[in-house]
N, C-alpha and C positions, 0 to 999 in steps of 0.2 A: 580874536587876539593874535592868532598866527598870521593873518593877513596884515593886521595893523603893524606888527613887528617887522614883517617883510617889507612893507612900504617905508618904514622908518630906516631900516637897514639899507634899503636902496638909496635913499636920499643922503644918508650920512656916511656910508661906507663905500658903496659900489663905484661911484664916480672917482673917488680917490684911488681905489683898487685898480681900476682900469688905467688910470694915468701912471701910477707907480709901476705896475707890472709890465705894461707895454714899454715903458722906458727901460726897464731892466732887461727885457727879452730882446728888444730890437738890436741892441749892440752885440748880442751873442750870435746873431744870424749872419752867415757869410754873404758877401755881396752877390746879388743876382740869384739867390737861392730860391728853390721851390719848397714851400712849407705846407705840411699837413697839421692842422690843429685838431687834436683828438679830444672830444668832449667840449665842443666849442661854446655851449650855452647859447647866449644871444649873439655871440661873435664880436662883441664890443672891443675886447682886447686885441683881437686879430685886426680889426679895422683900424684901431688906433696905431698899431705897428705900421701898417701900410701907408698911413697918412704921412708918416715921417720917413718911411723907407719904400719909396715907389719902385725901387729896383727889384723888390721881391714879390712873389705871388703867394697867397695863402688861400687854401680852401679847407673846409671843416667837415668833420663827421661827428655825429652824436646819436645816442640812443633815443633821446627825446627831442623832437624838433619843436621849438617854440613858434608861436604864431608869427612873430616878426623877428628877423635876424639881420645882422649888419653885414654878413658875408654869405656866400653860397655854402650851405651845409647839407650834406647827404646823410640820410638815416642809415644806421648799421646795427648789427645785433649785439654790439658791445664786446665781442670776442674776436671775430674775423674781419679784419680790415679789407674792404673790397678793392684792393690794389695789388699789383704785381710786386715781386721782390725789388728792393732798391728803387722805389718809385719817386721818393722825395729826398731832397738834400737834408732837410731838417724836419723833425716832428716835435710839436709842443704838446705838453699835457699840463694844464693849469688847474690845480685842485680837482683832479679827476680820479686818480688811482685809489684814494681812500673811499670813493663811492663804489668801488668794484668789490665783488666777492673774491676774486682771484687776480690780484694785481700782477702776479708773476706771469700769468697767461697773457695779460694785456701787454706787458713789457716784451715778452718774447715775440709777439706779433708786431709790435712797434719796431723792434730790432730787425725784423725781417724786411720791413717796408722802408726803413730809413737808410740812406746812403752814407751819412756822415755824422750828424749830431742829433741828440735827443735832449730837449730842454724841459725840465720838470720844475714846477712849483707845487709843493705839497707840504704836509705837516710831519712833524716828528715828535716823539713822546718821551724824550729824555729829561724834560723838565718836570719837577714835582707838580702834581695836580693838573697835568696837561690834558689827560683824557676827558674829565668832565667839562673842562673849559672848551675843548674842541667840539665836544658833542653839542654844547649849547650854541656855539657859533655856527655850527653846521645846520642845526635845526632852524635857527632864525634866518639864515641866509638862503636855505634851499627848500625847506618844507613847503613854503608858499608856491613854489614852482613845480611841485610833484616830483622832485629829484629823489632817487633812491638814497637811503641813509643807513648803510650797514655799519657806519662808524669804524671803518677798518683802518685804524691808525697804526703806524709802525715806528719803531725806534731807528736810530741811524744804523745800528748793527744789522737790523732786519732789512733795511733798504739796501745796504751794501751787498748782502747775500743775494737778494733778488737781482741786482744789477749784474753781479758776477754770473749768475745762472743764465741771464739773458744776453751774455757776451757784450755787455756795455761796461765802460770804465769811466770813473769820475775824473774830470779835468778841473772842475771847480765846484765848491760846495760852500755856501754861505747863508746866513740868515737873510730872509727877504726884508729889507728895511722900509720904514715909512708907510706901512699899510694902514696904520691907525694914528689918530692924533696922540700927542705925547701924554695927554690926560688919561688915556685908557691903554696906551701901548704896553705899559708894564704888565697888564693882565692879558690882553688879546694879541700882542705882537711879539717881537723878538724871536727867540729860539723855537717858538711853536711853528714857525714858517721857514721852510728850507727852499732855497733856489739852487738847483743842481744842473750842471752842464755835464753831459755824458757823450762820449765818443763811441762809435761803433768800431769794433775791432777790425773790420774790413774797410774802414773809412777810405773813400776815394779822395777826400780833401781833409786837411789836417784841422784839429780843433782851433788852431790859431789863424785860420784863413781870415783875411781882412774884412772888417765890417765898417760901417759908416760911423766914424767918431769913436771917442773913448767910452769905455763902459760907464754907465751912470750909476750902477750899484753893484 
């Protein structure tokens, strides 16, 4: 049953997710930026970004390396990024932090390695009934791949506290739109999904550095 649900989820949800999130993220990345994608999974979102933004370079790291990946992904221990301080202009974390037992530690490490921006797509628990809904979504989407499921979801207030501790500040926060068809978006979409742009306090480039085209979401 777990694998059957995983295959159904892949067919109905994942291709749409890759398309929507890559469109959202690509317009937040400054021109010519170097990008580290933390928790890349299969790398499909990163590859979709570079297909429309050939001016940027993306490499990935993940705890679990899948048999086939769309970009070059290096394995790491989930805590210590194997890069020097200020190694990348931008770091992306797409549905990663709620899979960690200590998201604050991950964010502090991300803040160390990022030069300018951190782009996060994750969940928030301010909506009634959000936790059991998110647990179900997480299990269907990730259990078939052996991904750790600590179900570590946070409220907006908790996120803001972690960002402050990591010397990151919010420049944009919005619901991630269009991840699910309208028929089920009322249950699985909307305010369950946050798309957050963060700037490093020591940023060498400003959060408003030019990207290619207007933001799509």
